[in-house]
N, C-alpha and C positions, 0 to 999 in steps of 0.2 A: 330574421333570425337566421343565425349559422347551420347549414343543414348537416345531418348526422353523416361524420366522413364515411362509416362503415356502411350505409344506405344510398346515399347518393350519388348519381352519376359523376363520374370523375373526367375533368376537363383540363389539359395542360393548354395553356396559351405561351405562346413564345413570340414575342413581338419586339421590334427593336426602339417603338416610340413609348416612352413611359408613361406619358398620359392616356395613349389608347390602352396599354396593357392595366393602368389603373381603373379609366371607366368601364373598359371589357368585364374584366375581372370580378369588379363589385356589381356589374349589371347581371352577372351568371351567378354567383353568390346568393344574390338579392332572390332568385327565381328557382332556389333549390338545388344548383351545382354545387361539388366539391370542386373548387378550382387552384389549382398550382400556377402560378405565371410568374415569367421571369423574361428579361431583355437579353440575358447572356446566352450565346450560342452552347456553349460548354454544360452549362447548368441544365439549358433543356434537355441535352442529350442523356444527361445522368436522371434528371426527372423522370425522363421517357421510359426509362430503365428501371426505376424504382417506384414511381407514382402508379404504375398499371394503368394508364389513362383510358377511360374509352372514347374521346374524342381528342383529339390533337388540333389546334387551331394554332397554325406558323404562317410567320411574315415569308412571304415568297423572295423579298430581297435580303436575309438574312443568310449569309455563307456559313458552311459547316466547318468545324475545327476539322473535320478528317476529308475535306475538299470537298469542291462541288457546293451545290446549295443545301442549306438547312432540311428544307422539303423533301429532297432526293434523300438524304440520309434518314430523315425520319420515316420515309415509305419503306425503306429497305429495314429498319429498325423494329419496328412495331406493325401490329395487325391493328392498331386502333383505327377507329373512322379515321380521315384526316382532311381537315379542311384548310385549304389556301388563302390567306391574306394579301390582298393586292390592293394599289390605288384605283380608284374607279376608272382612269383612263388607261391602265396597264391591259389593255385585251390580251398582246400577244401573250404575255406570263400567265394569265388566267387559262387562256386554250391550251398552254405546254402544259402547265399543272394537271389540266383534268385530261389531258393523252397521257401523262406521267402515274396517273392512278388516284388522283386526288378523288374524293368523295363528292365535294363542293368546293367553291370558291366564292369566296365574299370580300366586300368592298370594305376597304378601311374606314370608311366612313358610314359603314352600316348603323343603322338603328338598335339599341340594345333590345329591345323586342325582337326585332327580326333575328338577330342574333342568337338569341334563344330559342327562338321557334325553329332555326334551321338545325340546331343540335337536337331537340326535340323530335324532329321529323328524322333527323340520322338514326337516331336510337331506337325508332320503330321498326326499322330494318332489321330482321333477323339475321344475323351475318352466321351461315353455318361452316364454321372452319373446319369441322370434323365432319366427314363424309358418315351417314347413318349407317350404324353399325349391323351386320347382319350376319348371325354365326355362321351361317351357312358359306359366306364368302370367305376367300382364301385370305389369311392373315400375311401371307408373305408370297408377293409377286416374284417370280424369276423368269427375266426375260433376257436368256445368253450373260452377258456381263453386266446387266443390270437387276438389281435387286431393290424390290419396294418394301419395305417392313411396314404395313399396315400399322399395326400394334404400336411399336415404338416411333411411328411417324419419322421414319429415316430413309435415305435412298442412297446407295452405294452403286460405284460403277467400278468394276475390278476389284472389288473388297474396299475400296476408298471410300468414304465419307462424303458426301456432296452436301453442304450446308443450304438449307434451303429455309425460307420462311413457311408458316402454317399455310398460307395461301396457296404459295406455289406448290407445295406436297399435295394438298386437296385438289388442284386441278390435274397434276400429273396424274394422282390416281385415278381421276376418273378416266383420263385417256387409256391408263393401262388395264382397267376393268373390262376395255371395249378396244382391245389392240388393233382388232380389223376394222373398225369402224368410225366414220367420222363424229367428232361432237361439236354441235353449232355453239357459237358462242352464247347465245340464250341458255340453250341446256347447260353450259358449265357455270353460267350466273346464277342459274337457279338452284343449280346443287351446291355451289359454294357459299354464295352470298343469299341465298333465300330466294323464294318465289316473289317477294314484294320489290325485289332490287328496282331502283328507279337511278338511271345513269346514263354513263358512257358506256357502251359495249367493248368498247376499246380498251376498258381496263384488261381486259383478259388478255389482250395480245401484251401488254405491258410486261404483265409476271410471266406470261410463257417466254417470251424475250430475254428476259432476266435468266429465267429457269434454264432454256438452252445454252447461253453462255457458261454458267456453271458446270453442266453436264458435259460439254466439251472441253473444258478446261480436264477433265478426269479422260475423255476417251476421244483426241481431236479429229482422229479418222472416222468417226461414227455422227450421222445424223440422228438424232433423236423425236424431234417435233417436227412434223410437216404440216406447213399451212394450205389449207384447199381453199383457194381465193373465193373469197363471197360467202362460204360457206360457214368453215370454222377449222377445226386440228383434228389431227390422228398422229399416232406411233408413225414414225418414218417407215420406210421399206427398209433401208440400211438396218434398222435395227430389229425387225421382225425375221430378217433373212440370218442375222447374225445368231439370234437366239434359235431361228430352226435349225442352222448348221451346228449349234452346240447341243440340240436335242439331240440332235441324229448322231451325234459323235458320243454322246451318255450312252443311247440304246446301244451303239456298236460295241462299247467297251462291256457293257453288262452282258451282252450275248457270249463275249469272248470268255468271261469269269465263268457263264453259266454252262459252255460247251466242254 
C-alpha cells in the first residue's frame, strides 16, 4: 500500500545504479516510507531542496554538479540524516564519509529489510536543531564584531551575514552562551543532536571546521573557535579580547557623553 505522503517519513534516494534505485525504493515504500529516487545528480539536488527529506541516502561515487562529491554537497545543503551508500569493499570511502558527517554508511548489497531498519533507527534519534528556548536568555549575543541573533538564527561579523546551516548555528550558539568555558564534544552532541545520539563524535569537528572557514572569510585576522585537544571547543582568546576591547571602548564613549 502506498504510504500517505503527508504522514510518512520522507527518504531521498540518489544512486547511480538504476537497478539498486528500483529495488531499494520499492523496499522502502513497501515498509511505509515516502520515497523520491533518482540516478541523476542535478535532480537529486533539486529534490533535496523541494522534497524536504527526513533521510538522504546517497551513492558515495556520484559526483556533484557543483564540484566534489554529491555526498559533500548534500551534507552542506540539508540537515536531514544522511546515509552514504558504498560498495562492500570500499572501506576508505566509508571511513571518509563518516568523518565528513555521515550519520551512517551502508553497503550497496544491503538487504532491503536492514536498509529500512537503519532508516527507522536514524529517525528514532531526536535531532535538536534548535536550542531549547529560554525566555530569560538573551535573544541576541554580541561579542565585539560578532553578532549571534538567536531569534533569527543568523550570524554576522562586522555586520556582514555569514551563511550557516542550522547545525552550525546550533553548535556555535552553545559556545557563545558559555564564552569562557570549554564545551566537550559529548555536551555539544547532546544539546544539538539529542541525548540518544549514537555515532562518531567527530561529526562535531566537521561542522565546526566548516563554520571556522565561513567566519574567517569575514574577519581573516581573528580566530573564532579554539580546539582544546582531547576535550572539546571554546571561543578563542582572540575573539574574547576583541569583544572586551569593544566593550571598554563603548563604556568610555558613554562616560564622555554623560560628562
